[in-house]
Residue frames as a rotation matrix with the C-alpha (Angstrom) as fourth column:
MET 1
-0.362 0.039 0.931 3.27
-0.166 -0.986 -0.023 -0.50
0.917 -0.163 0.364 -11.02
THR 2
-0.380 0.286 -0.880 2.54
0.896 0.349 -0.274 0.02
0.228 -0.893 -0.389 -7.35
VAL 3
-0.395 0.351 0.849 0.15
-0.137 -0.936 0.324 2.59
0.908 0.011 0.418 -5.94
PRO 4
-0.958 0.142 0.247 -1.31
-0.250 -0.002 -0.968 3.34
-0.137 -0.990 0.037 -2.51
GLN 5
-0.569 0.781 -0.257 -4.67
0.317 0.497 0.808 1.64
0.759 0.378 -0.530 -1.94
HIS 6
0.003 0.772 -0.636 -7.87
0.960 0.176 0.219 2.45
0.280 -0.611 -0.740 -0.03
PRO 7
-0.138 0.010 0.990 -8.83
0.138 -0.990 0.029 6.14
0.981 0.141 0.135 0.18
TRP 8
0.833 0.534 0.146 -9.95
-0.082 -0.141 0.987 5.57
0.548 -0.834 -0.073 3.79
LEU 9
0.516 -0.734 -0.441 -6.28
0.852 0.385 0.355 4.99
-0.091 -0.559 0.824 4.70
TRP 10
0.272 -0.424 0.864 -5.32
0.403 -0.765 -0.502 8.54
0.874 0.485 -0.037 3.61
SER 11
0.708 -0.113 -0.697 -3.16
0.666 -0.222 0.712 10.27
-0.235 -0.969 -0.081 6.19
GLN 12
0.802 -0.501 -0.325 -0.45
-0.462 -0.865 0.193 12.87
-0.378 -0.005 -0.926 6.66
ALA 13
-0.053 -0.834 0.550 2.01
-0.011 0.551 0.834 10.10
-0.999 0.038 -0.038 5.76
ASP 14
0.278 0.226 0.934 0.55
0.894 0.295 -0.338 10.11
-0.352 0.928 -0.120 2.23
THR 15
0.997 0.062 0.049 0.99
0.074 -0.951 -0.302 13.87
0.028 0.304 -0.952 1.97
TYR 16
0.452 -0.890 0.050 4.57
-0.498 -0.206 0.843 13.49
-0.740 -0.406 -0.536 3.25
ALA 17
-0.233 -0.507 0.830 5.21
0.357 0.749 0.558 10.81
-0.904 0.426 0.006 0.57
HIS 18
-0.650 0.019 -0.760 3.77
-0.542 -0.713 0.446 13.16
-0.533 0.701 0.474 -2.12
HIS 19
-0.714 0.543 0.442 0.88
0.667 0.720 0.193 10.86
-0.214 0.432 -0.876 -2.95
PHE 20
-0.875 0.484 0.031 -2.01
-0.425 -0.797 0.429 12.51
0.232 0.362 0.903 -4.74
ARG 21
0.236 0.970 0.058 -4.57
-0.928 0.207 0.308 9.81
0.287 -0.126 0.950 -3.99
ARG 22
-0.710 -0.227 0.667 -5.15
-0.391 0.914 -0.105 6.28
-0.586 -0.335 -0.738 -2.73
TYR 23
-0.606 0.400 -0.688 -6.79
-0.714 0.109 0.692 4.06
0.351 0.910 0.220 -5.31
VAL 24
0.233 0.695 0.680 -9.74
-0.603 0.652 -0.459 1.72
-0.763 -0.304 0.571 -5.27
LYS 25
-0.500 -0.553 0.666 -8.78
0.074 0.739 0.669 -1.45
-0.863 0.384 -0.329 -7.17
GLN 26
0.096 0.622 0.777 -11.65
0.861 0.340 -0.378 -1.39
-0.499 0.706 -0.503 -9.67
ASP 27
0.868 0.193 -0.457 -11.21
0.026 -0.938 -0.346 2.34
-0.495 0.288 -0.819 -10.36
LEU 28
-0.021 -0.965 -0.261 -7.53
-0.565 -0.204 0.799 1.81
-0.825 0.165 -0.541 -11.18
ILE 29
-0.474 -0.088 0.876 -8.33
0.481 0.808 0.341 -1.07
-0.738 0.583 -0.340 -13.54
ILE 30
0.579 0.762 0.290 -10.89
0.706 -0.290 -0.647 1.11
-0.409 0.579 -0.706 -15.35
LYS 31
0.710 -0.366 -0.602 -8.37
-0.376 -0.919 0.116 3.98
-0.596 0.144 -0.790 -15.68
LEU 32
-0.366 -0.907 0.208 -5.66
-0.307 0.329 0.893 1.66
-0.879 0.263 -0.398 -17.02
LYS 33
-0.229 0.358 0.905 -7.98
0.775 0.630 -0.053 0.09
-0.589 0.689 -0.422 -19.59
ALA 34
0.812 0.573 -0.113 -9.21
0.421 -0.709 -0.565 3.53
-0.404 0.411 -0.817 -20.68
ALA 35
0.448 -0.743 -0.498 -5.55
-0.619 -0.659 0.427 4.55
-0.645 0.117 -0.755 -21.16
GLY 36
0.606 -0.120 -0.786 -5.00
-0.712 0.358 -0.604 1.56
0.354 0.926 0.131 -23.47
PHE 37
-0.526 -0.797 0.295 -3.44
-0.846 0.456 -0.275 -0.95
0.085 -0.395 -0.915 -21.11
LYS 38
0.323 0.482 -0.814 -4.11
-0.244 0.874 0.421 -4.67
0.915 0.062 0.400 -20.84
VAL 39
0.113 -0.213 0.970 -4.19
-0.991 -0.091 0.096 -5.58
0.068 -0.973 -0.222 -17.15
VAL 40
-0.181 -0.309 -0.934 -2.52
-0.334 0.912 -0.237 -8.93
0.925 0.269 -0.268 -16.50
LYS 41
-0.095 0.088 -0.992 -2.57
0.807 0.590 -0.025 -9.09
0.583 -0.802 -0.128 -12.70
VAL 42
-0.073 0.086 0.994 -3.75
-0.472 -0.881 0.041 -6.96
0.879 -0.466 0.105 -9.81
THR 43
0.219 0.151 -0.964 -3.16
0.718 0.644 0.264 -7.80
0.661 -0.750 0.032 -6.17
SER 44
0.867 -0.011 0.499 -3.03
-0.347 -0.732 0.586 -5.95
0.359 -0.681 -0.638 -2.93
PHE 45
0.100 -0.795 -0.598 0.19
0.605 0.526 -0.597 -6.06
0.790 -0.302 0.534 -0.98
VAL 46
-0.843 -0.303 0.445 1.37
-0.272 -0.474 -0.837 -4.85
0.465 -0.827 0.317 2.40
SER 47
0.128 0.962 -0.243 -1.58
-0.349 0.273 0.896 -7.05
0.928 -0.030 0.371 3.34
LEU 48
0.182 -0.111 -0.977 -0.04
0.706 0.707 0.051 -8.86
0.685 -0.699 0.207 6.28
LEU 49
-0.755 -0.527 -0.390 0.96
0.653 -0.548 -0.523 -5.51
0.062 -0.649 0.758 7.77
LEU 50
-0.333 0.701 0.631 -2.44
0.200 -0.602 0.773 -3.87
0.922 0.384 0.060 7.19
PRO 51
0.591 0.571 -0.570 -3.49
0.678 0.031 0.734 -4.20
0.437 -0.820 -0.369 10.87
LEU 52
-0.131 -0.719 -0.682 -0.35
0.895 -0.382 0.231 -2.28
-0.427 -0.580 0.694 11.91
MET 53
-0.820 -0.122 0.559 -1.07
0.449 -0.743 0.497 0.32
0.355 0.658 0.664 9.24
LEU 54
0.153 0.967 0.206 -4.60
0.402 -0.251 0.881 0.79
0.903 -0.052 -0.427 10.59
ILE 55
0.501 -0.050 -0.864 -3.29
0.862 -0.066 0.503 1.23
-0.082 -0.997 0.010 14.13
SER 56
-0.590 -0.797 -0.128 -0.80
0.756 -0.601 0.259 3.79
-0.283 0.056 0.957 12.87
ARG 57
-0.587 0.435 0.683 -3.54
0.332 -0.640 0.693 5.73
0.738 0.633 0.232 11.04
LEU 58
0.530 0.808 -0.257 -5.76
0.548 -0.095 0.831 5.75
0.647 -0.582 -0.493 14.14
ASN 59
0.155 -0.596 -0.788 -2.81
0.919 -0.205 0.336 6.94
-0.362 -0.776 0.517 16.21
GLN 60
-0.793 -0.449 0.412 -2.21
0.592 -0.727 0.347 9.76
0.144 0.519 0.843 13.71
GLN 61
-0.079 0.861 0.502 -5.82
0.369 -0.443 0.817 10.89
0.926 0.249 -0.283 13.96
SER 62
0.673 0.342 -0.656 -5.61
0.713 -0.063 0.699 11.14
0.198 -0.938 -0.286 17.73
LYS 63
0.036 -0.750 -0.661 -2.47
0.628 -0.497 0.599 13.31
-0.777 -0.437 0.453 17.43
ALA 64
0.571 0.297 0.765 -3.56
0.819 -0.152 -0.553 15.20
-0.048 0.943 -0.330 14.30
LYS 65
0.981 -0.135 0.136 -1.98
-0.114 -0.982 -0.151 18.57
0.154 0.133 -0.979 15.12
ASN 66
0.449 -0.855 0.260 1.31
-0.755 -0.207 0.623 17.30
-0.478 -0.476 -0.738 16.55
TYR 67
0.723 -0.112 0.681 1.86
0.226 0.971 -0.080 14.34
-0.652 0.212 0.728 14.24
ASP 68
0.016 -0.794 -0.608 5.18
-0.821 -0.357 0.445 14.11
-0.571 0.492 -0.658 12.39
PRO 69
0.871 0.427 -0.242 4.77
-0.484 0.668 -0.565 11.77
-0.080 0.610 0.789 9.37
SER 70
0.172 -0.884 -0.435 8.50
-0.601 0.256 -0.757 11.07
0.781 0.392 -0.487 9.26
SER 71
-0.169 -0.214 0.962 8.17
-0.963 0.243 -0.115 9.43
-0.209 -0.946 -0.247 12.70
GLU 72
0.824 0.511 0.245 6.83
-0.433 0.847 -0.308 6.30
-0.365 0.148 0.919 10.96
LEU 73
0.717 -0.610 -0.338 10.24
-0.155 0.333 -0.930 5.92
0.680 0.719 0.145 9.34
LYS 74
-0.195 -0.789 0.582 12.10
-0.818 -0.196 -0.540 6.01
0.541 -0.582 -0.607 12.65
ILE 75
0.889 0.451 0.085 12.11
-0.434 0.767 0.473 2.37
0.148 -0.457 0.877 13.70
SER 76
0.264 -0.821 0.505 14.76
-0.611 0.263 0.747 0.13
-0.747 -0.506 -0.432 15.17
GLY 77
-0.432 -0.542 -0.720 16.94
-0.898 0.328 0.292 -2.04
0.078 0.774 -0.629 12.97
THR 78
-0.937 0.101 0.335 15.43
-0.010 0.949 -0.314 -5.15
-0.350 -0.298 -0.888 14.54
LEU 79
-0.013 1.000 -0.028 11.86
0.060 -0.027 -0.998 -4.06
-0.998 -0.015 -0.059 13.84
ASN 80
0.156 0.000 -0.988 12.84
-0.895 -0.424 -0.142 -3.10
-0.419 0.906 -0.066 10.30
LYS 81
-0.814 -0.513 -0.273 14.26
-0.579 0.758 0.301 -6.61
0.052 0.403 -0.914 9.71
ILE 82
-0.668 0.643 0.375 11.06
0.256 0.672 -0.695 -8.20
-0.699 -0.369 -0.613 11.05
LEU 83
0.287 0.805 -0.519 8.89
-0.277 -0.449 -0.850 -6.04
-0.917 0.388 0.094 8.77
GLU 84
-0.208 -0.463 -0.862 11.16
-0.967 -0.034 0.252 -6.87
-0.146 0.886 -0.441 5.81
LYS 85
-0.970 -0.168 0.178 10.73
-0.162 0.986 0.049 -10.60
-0.183 0.018 -0.983 6.49
VAL 86
-0.196 0.971 0.137 6.94
0.215 0.179 -0.960 -10.23
-0.957 -0.159 -0.244 6.62
LEU 87
0.421 0.324 -0.847 7.02
-0.659 -0.532 -0.531 -8.44
-0.623 0.782 -0.010 3.25
ASP 88
-0.625 -0.679 -0.385 9.39
-0.775 0.481 0.410 -11.12
-0.094 0.555 -0.827 1.89
ILE 89
-0.756 0.431 0.493 6.82
0.234 0.881 -0.411 -13.79
-0.612 -0.195 -0.767 2.81
GLU 90
0.266 0.907 -0.325 4.08
-0.013 -0.334 -0.942 -11.75
-0.964 0.255 -0.077 1.14
ARG 91
0.068 -0.340 -0.938 6.19
-0.936 -0.348 0.058 -11.26
-0.346 0.874 -0.342 -2.01
TRP 92
-0.899 -0.425 0.103 6.89
-0.384 0.881 0.275 -15.01
-0.208 0.208 -0.956 -2.11
LEU 93
-0.382 0.844 0.378 3.16
0.370 0.514 -0.774 -15.81
-0.847 -0.156 -0.508 -1.83
ILE 94
0.448 0.508 -0.736 2.37
-0.430 -0.599 -0.675 -13.35
-0.784 0.619 -0.050 -4.66
GLN 95
-0.358 -0.673 -0.647 5.08
-0.918 0.127 0.375 -14.95
-0.170 0.729 -0.664 -6.81
LEU 96
-0.905 0.089 0.416 3.37
0.059 0.995 -0.086 -18.30
-0.421 -0.053 -0.905 -6.20
GLY 97
-0.745 0.627 0.227 0.19
0.292 0.002 0.956 -16.81
0.600 0.779 -0.185 -7.67
LEU 98
-0.191 0.686 -0.702 -1.71
0.973 0.036 -0.229 -15.81
-0.131 -0.727 -0.674 -4.54
SER 99
-0.420 0.147 0.896 -3.66
0.232 -0.937 0.263 -12.55
0.878 0.318 0.359 -4.71
PHE 100
-0.746 0.149 -0.649 -4.51
0.639 -0.117 -0.760 -10.57
-0.189 -0.982 -0.008 -1.60
PRO 101
0.102 0.888 0.449 -7.91
0.901 -0.274 0.336 -8.83
0.422 0.371 -0.828 -1.45
LEU 102
0.974 0.216 0.071 -6.81
0.154 -0.855 0.495 -6.11
0.167 -0.471 -0.866 0.99
GLY 103
0.121 -0.962 -0.244 -3.59
0.992 0.105 0.076 -4.28
-0.048 -0.251 0.967 1.67
GLY 104
0.198 -0.125 -0.972 -1.98
0.348 -0.918 0.189 -0.90
-0.916 -0.376 -0.138 1.96
SER 105
-0.353 -0.393 -0.849 -0.95
-0.660 -0.539 0.524 -0.86
-0.664 0.745 -0.069 -1.70
LEU 106
0.805 0.540 0.245 -1.86
-0.146 0.581 -0.801 -2.31
-0.575 0.609 0.547 -5.08
LEU 107
-0.488 -0.871 0.058 0.55
-0.228 0.191 0.955 -4.11
-0.842 0.453 -0.292 -7.39
VAL 108
0.691 0.715 -0.110 -0.50
-0.238 0.080 -0.968 -4.01
-0.683 0.695 0.225 -11.05
ILE 109
-0.583 -0.746 0.322 1.10
0.152 0.290 0.945 -5.79
-0.798 0.600 -0.056 -13.97
ALA 110
0.627 0.779 0.018 -0.13
0.245 -0.175 -0.954 -4.31
-0.740 0.602 -0.300 -17.25
TYR 111
-0.569 -0.790 0.228 1.15
0.520 -0.131 0.844 -3.58
-0.637 0.599 0.485 -20.73
LYS 112
-0.257 0.408 -0.876 0.25
-0.550 -0.807 -0.214 -1.04
-0.795 0.427 0.432 -23.40
ILE 113
0.187 0.412 0.892 -1.88
0.538 0.716 -0.444 -2.49
-0.822 0.563 -0.088 -26.19
């Protein structure tokens, strides 16, 4: 399962994506266990791009009234390929067993007990 992480990153982009909340890692683990799940792995991801995400959020705050959340999706093909490669590297590192402490999202592997 993947969910948005860090409530302090909440923005109009989350509303646009129909998110209801951004999770704190430990809170999500507690909720999953209470719902009868065994948590196998939890890691942040979109970690390498977190600085860009922070810049974007700060930019949104400065343009609060005129901000169009869909504008984040309007990027060049070249930039999209670069961002994909960064996420590919991150995915590869996670597959090798690395866990990231910070990121824009959480990846959780869990199963129902």
